[in-house]
N, C-alpha and C positions, 0 to 999 in steps of 0.2 A: 509365567511369561506372560506379559501383558500384549494386548491387541495392537497391531499397528494400524494408526489412524491415517486416514487419506481424506484431507478436506476437499470440498467440492470446489472452493476458490481460495487462491493465494494471493495475497498483496506482497510484494517485494517492496520495501522501503530502503532506498539508499540512505546510510548515516555516515558516510565518509565525510571528510573535513569540510568540504564547499557544501554539499548538502546538509549536513546538519547545522552549519551556520546560517544556512537561508531557510531553514524552518523542517528540514527533513526529521531530525531528531524529535522535535515537539509533534510532528504529524505522526510518528510513529507510536508515540504514547498514547494519543488521542484515538488512532485507530485501534489500539490493543483493547481499550475500555469499549469502543464502539462495537467491536465484532463478537464480544464475549456471548455465548450462548447462541452463537450461529455455526454454520458449516464453512466459515471463512477463518483462514489462518494469516496472522501478519508475521513477516518476518524481515528482519532488518539485515541488509547486507552492506558491506564495508563499502565497495565502489563498482559503479557500472560502467566507469571510464566515459561519462558524459558530464564531466564537470563543468563545462561551459553553458549548460543547460540547467544547472542546479536549481532547486533540488528536483530529483527524478524519482518515479514511482512507477511499478509495473503491476497491472491487475492480470491474473490468469484464472481460467484459461481463455478468457476473451483476447488476451494479447494487447492490451490497452496500455500506452505509455502517456504518462503525464511529465510534462516538464514545465520548469519555472511555475509551478503550481502554488496555490494558497490551499489552506486547510478546508476552505469553504467550497473551493472548486472540487476537491477530491470527495467530499461527503455529497456534493450535488450529483457527481458522475456515480457514486455507489447507489443513491437513491433512485436515478433514471435506469441503471441495471436491475434493480428490484422491479420495477414497474414494467420492464420489458419481460420480465420472467412470469409475470402473471398472465 
């Protein structure tokens, strides 16, 4: 039996229809590559029911919500969180 993995950080990326069309799906793919070999897991979720703010993303355990974001904004936020940890 394998060990159950509990990541330190989780990024939930909405890839529902509106979010996917507005960049959520591409951001999910970029984030999967970006967090390789870290203690962060990226999980795609179907819908957050916040379609009018698409795309939507949530960072845990910080409980940070990003709405109408660009990939650049997401990566900037992640870098800022890294700096705060140091």
